Structure formats: structure tokens, C-alpha cells
N, C-alpha and C positions, 0 to 999 in steps of 0.2 A: 842943246850943243848940236852944231852941225860939225859932223866926223868926215874929213878928207881922206884922200890916199896919196900916192908918191905926185901924182898927178892933180893932186887937188880937186878929185872928181868933178869939176866944173865948176866949183865953189869960189875959187879966186884964191882959197885962202889953205896954205899947206900947214899941215898940221908938224908940230916938233916936241921932242921931248916925250915928258908923259903922255900928253894928246896923242903923240904918233902910237906911242905903245898900247895905250887904249883901244884904238883905233886897228891896229893889228891885232889885239886879242878878240875885238868884235870881227876881224873880215875873217880870221881864221873860222870862224864857227859861222857869219852867215854870209860871208865871200863867195864868190864866184870862182874862186881859185880850186886849187887841188883839194882842198879842205871842205868847203861849202858847196852845198847843194839846192838851197832855197835860193828863189827868183828875190826875194825882198831882203829888207834887214839892212845893214851897213854898206853890203858889197854890191848893191843895186846901182850906182852910180856910173858914170861915165867910162871911169880908170878901170882896167884890167888889176885884178889883185894875184898876186902869187901867194898870200900866206894861206896854210892849210895845219891840219893838225894830223896830217899824215896817219901813219898805222904803228907807230912806236908809240908803247907806253911811256917812257920817258920822256918824249914829245908831249903827248897830252897831260902827264904829269908837270911838266914845268909850267904848259896851259893854265892849268889850275891854280898853278900857284901865282902865275900873273894875274889872274882874274880875281883872285881873294885878298891881293894887293890895291887893284885898280878900282875895284867895286864893291859896295856894300854886301852884306850875307844873302839878304833877300833877292839880290840881282843875280850874284852868285848861284841862288840855287836854281833861278828860271833859267840860266844859260847852261849849267850842267843838265838839268832835265832836257834842254833843246840838244845840248850835245849828242846825248844818249839816243834821243829819237832822229836827229838829222844824218848824224856820224856813223851810227851803229856801233859804239863804244861799249855795249853790254859785253862783249867779250874780253875787253881790255879792263874791264873790272873785275875781273877774277885773279887779277894781279896785284900782290900786295903792295908794290909801291905806288901804285894809283889809288888803292883805297885810304892809306894814310893821305894823301895830298887832299882829298875830298871833301867838300862842306857838307856834314852828314845830317841829313833832314830825314822825316818820313818817307818821302819819296824815294830817297835812294836805299832805306832800310827795304822798301817794297822792291826794289831791282834785285839787291844781295839776295832776298828771299827768293826771289823766283830763279835764281842762279844756283841755289845753294846744292840741289843733286848734281850739278855737273863743275862746282866749285872744289877746284884742287886741294889737297891738305894742307898744303902750305901757305895757301889763303884764307882757310876759314876760321883761325884763331883772329886774324886781323880783320876778318868780315865781323866775327863775335865782337870783337872791341867796338869796331862802328857801330853795331846794332845797339850794344848798351850802351854808350854814349847817348844815344837818341832816346833811348827808353828811361834813363835816369832824366836828362831834362824833362821828359814829360811826366813821369813821377812827381818831379817837383812842383811841376804845373798842377797836377790836377788831383794829387791825393789828399791834402789838407781838406779842400772846400767839398771832396768828395765825401770822405768821412763825418766832417762836420755836418753836413747835408743829409744825408744817409741816417747818421745817428740821430737826429733830430724825428725825422720822419719815422723811423722804429721805435722812438718813445713816445711819440703821438700815436701810431697804431696799436699801441699796447694799452692806450689808457683804458680802464675797466671803472664799472660805475660803483663798486661798493670797496673801495681799497683799503687796505691796512693804514693804519695812521701814518707810518712813515713811507707809505707810499702816494700820500694826498698830493697831489699838485696843486698847490694853495693858490697862484695866479688866476689859474682857470677856474678854481671852484667859487673864488670870490665874484671874479667876473660874472659868473653863471647864477649867483646871486644876489647879486645887487637889488635887485628888485623886494629881497627880503630884508633890506635895511631899515633898522628899528632907532629913530632918531632919540628916542628918550632913554636907550642904553648905550647910543654911540656904537653898535655893533651889527655885522651884518649874521642872519641867523639861515645857516646853510640846508639846506631843504635836500640840496642833491649836492654829493660829494665826487670829483672828479680825480681819477688817479692814473698812476701808469705803473706796470710791471717794473720790476728791475732788472735794466739792462742786462745783467750779466747770467741773468740765470739759467738760460735756456737758448738755442737757435730760434728766433721769429720766423724768419723768411727763409725761403728757397728761392736761390737764384738761378735761371740756365740760360747762360749764352750761348745762340746758335749760330754761329757765323759762317758764310758763305766764302771760302777761299778762292773762289774764280778771280783769275787774273785783274779784272778790273776792279775789286772790293780790296786791293793793296792796302791801301791808307787806313781802311777802315779795318782791318785785321791787326794791325799794330795799334791803335787806339783800345781795340776791344780787349786784346792782350792785355795791354798796362790797367784798363779796368778790371779788366777781372782779376788780377793780382790783388790790386786794392780791394776788391769786395771780398776775397779771400781772406785777406787780411783782418775782417771784421767778425770776431766771434758771434755775433747776432746774425752771420748771414751764412747758409750753406750754399757754396758757389759751385757749380758745375760749368765748363766750360768744352763746346762741342764746334768741332769743324768740320765741313762737311764741301765735297764738290759731285763725284757722284759716287763716293765712299763717304764715311763718317769715320772719325777719329775722335776720341775723347781724351782730352788734355787734362784734365780735373788735376790730374796727379803732379802735373808741372807747374802749377798756379803760383806757387812759392816763387818761382822765376821766372818773368816775362820773357825775358830772352830764350830760355827754353823752350816756352810756350809756341814762341816765334819761329824757331828754327825746324819745330815739329810740324810745321804747317808746310802744305803743297800749294802754291801759288797757280793758278792757271786749272787747263781741263772743264771738266761740262759741270750740269748743277742738278743735283737731285735734292729740292727742299723736301717734298714727302717724305723722300727716304731719312731725311734727318729731323725731320717733326715726330716720325714715329720712332725713332730710337729717345728724343728728349722724351716724347710721350710716355715712353716705358720706364723711365727713372722718374717719375711722379709720383710721389708718396702722400703730399699733402696738397691737393690742388689747392684748396681754399688760403695757403698760406703761400703759394708759388708764383714768381713771376717767368714768364718766357721771354726772353728779348730774339727775336729773328732779326739779323742783321742780313739784308741778300737785297740785290736789285730786282729779284723776283722772276727773271729768265730762268723758268724753271724747265726742267730736260726730263723731269718724273713726268707722275701721274697729276694734272693739276687736280681735278674733281676729288682725289684722294686728298691731296694736300689742303682742301678747304674744308673738307668733312673733319680733318684732325683739327685743324683751328677752331672750326665751330663746337666741337665736341669736349678740346680742353676749355674752352672759354664757358661750355654749359655746366663743367665739373667746378668751374669756380675760377680757373686759373687767369691771373690778369696776362693779357698776349699783348706785346709791344712788337710793332713792327717797323725798323729802321732800313730805310733806304741804303742808307750809307752813313756813316759815324766819321764823319770828315770835315776839314775846313774848304775842299774844295770847290765847294760850289753845289748849283744843283746837278744831282747825280744824272744818269741816264739810267732808266727803270721799265718795267713790264706794267704801262699803263694798266691792261686789262685786268690783270691779275692783284694790283694795288687798289683798283676799284672793288674787286669783289669781295678782298678783306676787309677793305671800308665798310661793305654792305653788311658784313658780321658783326662790325663794331668793334673792329681791329685797325683804326685808321695808319697807312702808311707814309712816311714823314722821313725826309733826311735830318738826321742832327749832327749840330758840331759838337766837339769835346765839352765846351764849356757849358753846353745846354745840359749834355746827358746827366749830371747828378739831379737835375729839376725833374725830368723825366722819369728817374728810377725813384725818385721820392715820392711822386703822385703815385706811380703804379703799386709801392709798397702800401700807401695808405688810402689806395683805393679809391682815388678820385680822379678828375677829367685830365688826362695828360696836357703838357702845355704845345699844344701842336699847333706849327706854323699855318700862317695863311694859306700857303700853296699846296700844303699835303694832300693826299687824295684820302677824302671822307666822304662821310654817307651824308 
């Protein structure tokens, strides 16, 4: 579609009706009038635009309502992010009437969390409702598959060679003993029984999620908090969730509600990975049954050599160590390549992971098999 303005912007086709309204909504954001700051987009034609979002929350709320009417949700989310970046709307998101008009997504949650400490009390409940809506959508999308994938991995990791009769895995036992088939008796003589422990007997694995809460990791913090709550709901996994910048905060006691976890974070600030790993290391009591997941872009502000020594020591003790440069759908992240290469040299490849891949990564770590590392990862 070619969008024009009042003077048709040199296209010779003046827009009317809904097309004109759509163009007005785009011009308010991307035009060269009072609201637009960018040089490109719909407002870069020959006609001068007068549309703009101005500085009032009601005006922006009306604009948000307009774009939700004219454009699909995926486009609305892009325009919202552009409005926040181009027009400085972060302060306006602190007002309740604005929040009720916004199309909620992971990126908006990140913005609200970054504004949490300066948010008026009158807005906090509305903000929590917006965050809870997004969290519930993510839980609906991710929970069932995560639980199914990890339950299977836990069962497989607990298989034993001398199982009791009721714990025999007959399918795997038969496949493993097909060479012992006796045609005259039409049966298999099992030389080796394969079984698995009963899933509800005890905690089988300890998982530590160590999450960088610097501003660039906002989407990863959201997804990791949801996954943390899912893992904590599984009786066979003892889950600990730790967030850090230059300080370290243990949010494990809030894992029953990921919204509480998210509002316990403080996006922004520096990064001290070494300090965070030192805390996590001090909480490990069963290293051979522990998976540590570090989610960070690896821009370390602490002591680099100490950080690497801690990772090496954890791996030497039997800990399964996973490094995720991002846990999001945002594509290739920015990260410290030198630190990523150093971790890879220790046998801890660093890679970005989508939420849909995360259950497979965790299943591989639990079973102590090679991780499904993308081709673009930093590896040895």
C-alpha cells in the first residue's frame, strides 16, 4: 500500500476514510510533524504532516486504540515499541489509562519492570494486571511441553540396571535383548533388565537459574521467570532462581508466582557475573545432580578470571553448566565474544536459546547428553 497525506505526498492519490485514518496513525509516529522524530517511514514524503502524539496520556491512549483498530496485533506491538523509543513515552506508561490501552507483550513487560521503582502506587496494580496477562499467556504456551519433556528426561536419567519388577522399563528391556530371541520358544531371554526409579520418590535434580537482570536482558528475565515457576512446580526438581546485576538477589521463595518474581527484579545497572556464580556455587550440595543455567550476555563487570575459574570448578565437580546468551525470540543477541569463547573452551558452549528450544536444552542437561547447540553458537 502507498500511503499519502493531505496533499497526496506526490503520489497523485489522496487517501480517504479508513485509509486516511491509518495514514494519520502512522504519521503521528513516523511523520515529520510535532510527534514524529524519525526521517523515514510514512512521514518522509513531500507533504508536511501536522499529526503527532503530543504529550498527553489521553492523546496517546486514543492513538493506541486507533492502531489496534487498524492493524493486526503483531504490527501494533512493533508500533508501540517504536513509539516508546522515538517519542519518549516511557514516562507516560506510568499512567493507568495508558496501560489499559496498550497491547501487552513481553517487551512491554520489560518496560514496566524497568519503571517499577518509580511507578506511582495508583499505577502499580494496573501494571501488575498487564504483567499477569502476559505471564498467563506464556504459561499457557510453554508449561505443558516443558513438563512433558522434562518428565521424560527425569525418568530416563533415573533408569537403573537392577530394577524391581514393577520398575522395569519393558519396551527398552525387550529392545536391548532382541539378540537373545529364541525362535523355538518364541520369546526373548533378557540378560539385562532396564528400569527407572519411581518419579515421585524424591527430588532427582537440582536446577539453578542464574539470570542477568541488566537492561538488555529484559525479555530473557521474563521468559526465565516463567520457566522457573514451571520447574518449581515439578516435584522431582528442586529449583533455585537467582537474579543479579552488581548485587545478587535470591527469589526462590517467590517462585510460586512468576509475577512476584518479575516485580522482585530491578532491570538495569551493572553486571557482576562472578559474584552471582559465587553465590550459586555456595548453594550447590549435590554437584553431580545439579544443572546451573547462566542467562547473560556475558558483559562482565566483575573479575573475569575468577568467573572462569568458578565455571571450571563447577564443571570439574560434576555440575552440568549451561550458558544462554539470551532466552527470547528476539534473534541474535549482542554479547561479549571473548567471554563466550573462553566458556566454550571450558566445555560450556554459549548460545542464544528460544523459549521453544529451552525444554530440549534442559532435558539434554538433565540426561547429561550433548546440548542441542545451534550452529551459530560459540563452541570449542
